[in-house]
VEXDREN-2710 file (C-alpha; in Angstrom, 1 decimal):
% VEXDREN-2710
k/r/px/py/pz
1/MET/39.5/-15.3/-27.4
2/ALA/37.7/-13.9/-24.4
3/ARG/34.3/-14.3/-23.3
4/LEU/31.7/-11.9/-24.9
5/PRO/30.4/-10.1/-21.6
6/ARG/26.8/-11.7/-20.8
7/LEU/23.8/-10.1/-23.2
8/VAL/20.9/-8.8/-21.1
9/ILE/18.6/-6.4/-22.9
10/PRO/16.0/-4.1/-21.0
11/GLN/12.2/-5.2/-21.7
12/GLN/13.5/-8.6/-23.7
13/PRO/12.9/-11.7/-22.0
14/HIS/15.6/-14.1/-21.6
15/HIS/16.1/-17.7/-20.7
16/ILE/18.3/-18.2/-17.9
17/VAL/20.0/-21.4/-16.8
18/GLN/21.9/-22.0/-13.3
19/PHE/23.6/-25.2/-12.2
20/GLY/24.5/-26.9/-8.8
21/VAL/28.3/-26.9/-8.3
22/ASP/29.4/-30.0/-9.9
23/ARG/25.7/-30.7/-10.8
24/GLN/24.9/-31.3/-6.9
25/ALA/21.5/-31.0/-5.4
26/ILE/20.6/-27.6/-5.0
27/PHE/17.2/-28.6/-3.7
28/ARG/17.0/-31.7/-1.2
29/ASP/13.4/-31.0/0.3
30/ASN/10.2/-28.8/0.2
31/ASP/11.1/-26.1/2.3
32/ASP/14.5/-25.3/-0.1
33/PHE/12.2/-25.4/-2.9
34/LEU/9.9/-23.3/-1.2
35/HIS/12.7/-20.9/0.5
36/PHE/14.0/-20.2/-3.0
37/LEU/11.0/-19.0/-4.0
38/GLY/9.9/-16.9/-2.2
39/TRP/13.1/-14.9/-2.4
40/LEU/12.8/-14.9/-6.0
41/ARG/9.8/-13.6/-5.9
42/GLU/10.9/-10.8/-3.5
43/ALA/13.6/-10.1/-5.9
44/ALA/11.9/-9.7/-8.7
45/LYS/9.6/-7.7/-7.4
46/LEU/12.2/-5.5/-5.7
47/TYR/14.4/-5.2/-9.1
48/LYS/11.5/-5.1/-11.5
49/VAL/12.2/-8.4/-13.2
50/ALA/8.8/-10.1/-14.7
51/ILE/9.3/-13.9/-14.4
52/HIS/7.1/-15.4/-17.4
53/ALA/7.9/-19.5/-16.6
54/TYR/10.2/-21.4/-14.0
55/VAL/11.3/-25.0/-13.0
56/LEU/13.5/-25.9/-9.9
57/MET/14.8/-29.0/-10.6
58/PRO/16.8/-30.8/-8.1
59/ASP/20.6/-29.8/-9.4
60/HIS/19.6/-26.7/-11.3
61/LEU/17.1/-24.0/-12.4
62/HIS/15.2/-22.4/-15.3
63/LEU/13.6/-19.1/-15.6
64/LEU/12.4/-17.4/-18.6
65/ALA/12.1/-13.2/-17.4
66/THR/11.9/-9.9/-18.7
67/PRO/14.3/-7.4/-16.9
68/SER/12.9/-3.7/-16.7
69/ASP/16.9/-2.4/-17.0
70/ALA/20.2/-4.2/-17.6
71/GLN/21.0/-4.7/-14.0
72/GLY/17.8/-6.1/-12.9
73/LEU/18.8/-10.1/-14.1
74/ALA/22.1/-10.0/-12.3
75/ARG/21.2/-8.3/-9.2
76/THR/17.8/-10.7/-8.9
77/MET/20.3/-13.8/-9.1
78/GLN/22.8/-12.5/-6.7
79/TRP/19.9/-11.3/-4.3
80/VAL/18.4/-14.4/-4.0
81/GLY/21.8/-16.3/-3.8
82/ARG/22.7/-13.7/-0.8
83/HIS/19.9/-15.2/0.8
84/TYR/19.3/-19.0/-0.1
85/VAL/23.1/-20.0/-0.2
86/PRO/23.9/-19.3/3.4
87/TYR/20.4/-20.7/4.1
88/PHE/21.3/-23.9/2.5
89/ASN/24.6/-24.0/3.7
90/ARG/23.3/-24.1/7.3
91/LYS/21.2/-26.7/6.9
92/TYR/22.9/-29.3/5.7
93/GLY/26.1/-28.1/6.8
94/ARG/28.1/-27.3/4.1
95/ALA/30.4/-24.3/3.1
96/GLY/31.6/-22.6/0.0
97/THR/29.2/-21.5/-3.2
98/LEU/26.7/-23.7/-4.5
99/TRP/26.8/-22.8/-8.3
100/GLN/28.3/-24.0/-11.0
101/GLY/29.7/-20.4/-12.2
102/ARG/27.3/-17.6/-13.0
103/PHE/24.1/-18.1/-14.3
104/LYS/23.8/-18.4/-18.3
105/ALA/21.4/-16.0/-19.8
106/THR/19.8/-16.1/-23.6
107/VAL/17.9/-13.5/-25.0
108/ILE/14.7/-14.9/-26.8
109/ASP/12.7/-13.6/-29.2
110/ALA/9.5/-13.5/-27.6
111/GLU/7.1/-13.2/-31.0
112/ASN/8.2/-16.8/-32.4
113/TYR/10.1/-18.5/-29.3
114/LEU/8.8/-17.2/-25.9
115/THR/5.8/-20.0/-25.8
116/THR/8.4/-22.5/-27.0
117/CYS/11.1/-21.5/-24.5
118/THR/8.2/-22.0/-22.1
119/ARG/7.3/-25.5/-22.9
120/TYR/10.8/-26.4/-22.9
121/ILE/11.4/-25.1/-19.2
122/GLU/8.1/-26.3/-18.0
123/LEU/8.9/-30.0/-19.3
124/ASN/12.0/-30.1/-18.3
125/PRO/10.9/-33.1/-15.4
126/VAL/9.3/-35.0/-17.8
127/ARG/12.5/-34.6/-19.8
128/ALA/14.6/-35.8/-17.1
129/GLY/12.0/-38.8/-16.3
130/ILE/10.8/-37.7/-12.6
131/ALA/7.5/-36.5/-13.4
132/ALA/5.0/-38.6/-16.3
133/ASN/3.6/-35.4/-16.5
134/PRO/4.4/-31.8/-16.2
135/GLY/1.2/-30.9/-14.0
136/ASP/2.5/-33.7/-11.6
137/TYR/5.7/-31.8/-11.1
138/ALA/4.8/-29.0/-8.5
139/TRP/8.1/-26.3/-8.6
140/SER/7.2/-25.1/-11.8
141/SER/4.7/-22.6/-13.5
142/TYR/3.2/-25.4/-15.6
143/ALA/0.1/-25.2/-13.1
144/HIS/-0.5/-21.5/-13.8
145/HIS/-0.5/-21.4/-17.3
146/VAL/-2.9/-24.4/-17.1
147/GLY/-5.1/-22.7/-14.8
148/ALA/-4.8/-25.3/-12.2
149/LYS/-3.6/-22.7/-9.5
150/SER/-2.5/-19.3/-9.2
151/ASP/0.8/-18.5/-8.8
152/PRO/2.0/-15.1/-7.3
153/LEU/5.4/-15.4/-9.0
154/VAL/4.3/-15.3/-12.6
155/THR/3.4/-12.7/-14.8
156/ASP/2.1/-13.5/-18.0
157/HIS/3.5/-12.5/-21.1
158/PRO/1.9/-10.5/-23.8
159/VAL/2.5/-13.8/-26.0
160/PHE/0.9/-15.6/-23.5
161/TRP/-2.5/-13.6/-23.3
162/ALA/-2.7/-13.5/-27.5
163/LEU/-3.2/-17.5/-27.2
164/GLY/-7.1/-16.9/-26.8
165/ASN/-9.6/-14.0/-25.5
166/THR/-10.6/-15.5/-22.2
167/PRO/-8.0/-17.0/-19.4
168/PHE/-10.3/-20.5/-20.1
169/GLU/-9.2/-19.8/-23.9
170/ARG/-5.4/-19.3/-23.2
171/GLU/-5.0/-22.5/-20.9
172/ALA/-7.0/-24.6/-22.9
173/ALA/-4.5/-23.4/-26.0
174/TYR/-1.3/-23.6/-23.7
175/LYS/-2.1/-27.2/-22.7
176/TYR/-2.7/-28.4/-25.8
177/LEU/0.8/-26.5/-27.1
178/THR/2.5/-28.7/-24.1
179/GLU/1.0/-31.8/-25.3
180/GLN/2.8/-31.5/-28.8
181/ALA/6.5/-32.7/-28.5
182/LEU/9.0/-30.5/-28.9
183/THR/11.1/-31.5/-32.5
184/PRO/14.9/-32.3/-32.4
185/GLN/15.5/-28.8/-33.9
186/GLU/14.0/-27.1/-31.5
187/LEU/15.7/-28.5/-28.6
188/GLN/18.8/-28.6/-30.1
189/GLU/18.2/-24.9/-31.1
190/LEU/17.6/-23.9/-27.3
191/LYS/20.1/-26.0/-25.7
192/GLU/22.9/-24.4/-27.9
193/ALA/21.9/-20.8/-27.5
194/THR/21.9/-21.1/-23.8
195/ARG/25.0/-22.9/-23.6
196/LYS/26.6/-20.2/-25.8
197/GLY/24.8/-17.5/-24.6
198/TRP/23.6/-16.8/-28.2
199/VAL/20.1/-15.1/-29.6
200/LEU/17.5/-17.5/-29.7
201/GLY/15.0/-16.0/-32.5
202/SER/14.7/-15.5/-36.0
203/GLU/17.4/-14.7/-38.3
204/PRO/15.6/-11.0/-39.1
205/PHE/15.8/-10.4/-35.4
206/LYS/19.3/-11.2/-34.7
207/ALA/20.1/-9.0/-37.3
208/GLN/18.1/-6.2/-36.1
209/LEU/19.5/-6.6/-32.9
210/GLU/23.5/-6.8/-34.3
211/THR/23.0/-3.5/-36.0
212/GLN/21.6/-2.3/-33.0
213/LEU/24.1/-3.0/-30.3
214/ASP/27.2/-3.4/-32.5
215/ARG/27.6/-7.0/-31.2
216/GLN/27.5/-10.4/-32.9
217/VAL/25.0/-11.9/-31.3
218/ARG/24.9/-15.7/-33.3
219/PRO/27.9/-17.6/-34.1
220/GLY/29.8/-16.9/-37.4
221/LYS/29.6/-18.6/-40.3
222/ARG/32.7/-21.8/-40.5
223/GLY/35.4/-21.4/-42.8
224/ARG/37.8/-18.1/-43.9
225/PRO/36.0/-15.2/-44.7
226/THR/36.2/-14.6/-48.5
227/LYS/39.3/-12.1/-49.4
228/ARG/38.6/-9.3/-51.3
229/LEU/40.5/-9.1/-54.5
230/PRO/42.1/-5.8/-55.2
231/ASP/40.2/-3.5/-57.6
232/SER/42.5/-4.4/-60.4
233/GLN/41.8/-8.0/-60.1
234/SER/38.2/-7.2/-59.4
235/SER/35.7/-8.8/-62.3
236/PRO/34.4/-6.0/-64.2
END
């Protein structure tokens, strides 16, 4: 079956994942991280994409971003790639693509899943065993969200602002949330939705999108569909 076109909805947050080809390193030193973040900031501004959270891992990256139009995400990632890949190849004496296919993007139901997705992204170094705490890892938006430093790349989402009436309240509330481990079900939902490109949200949210977009945004039910009986055989 042909792959559905990537679903991008303007003004809706998306979880984006991009892997290095064959899971090879795409960041090898601090300058690599800094160059990528600088170009990402320029591209996001150019194409009007709000970055709410991010983590740059050695062999892949995660973003939580809201585009202002249907083309913003793709244009942002392409623009960054056109700058970063030649820089990386020149520096390390390599040629060819750096990415493992096209990036993955999953529409997020902000009201129900935005903080869960933000925590999933920023806790990635802890799950990978390369940091004991999210604050120990320099290349994520965690420090911004807990008030340790201001990050010019990050645009806070209204859901984050709703965590408290003051910056201190919001930061403390978010820090508390990150100290609560994601459940196995939450991890599975996030991974499955991202891997397959399905919407991550409540059932009413998904149903609304399917009606609005006239396309499937979630896995179909298993098994054969129920056959409709002819009128003459239907129960009264």
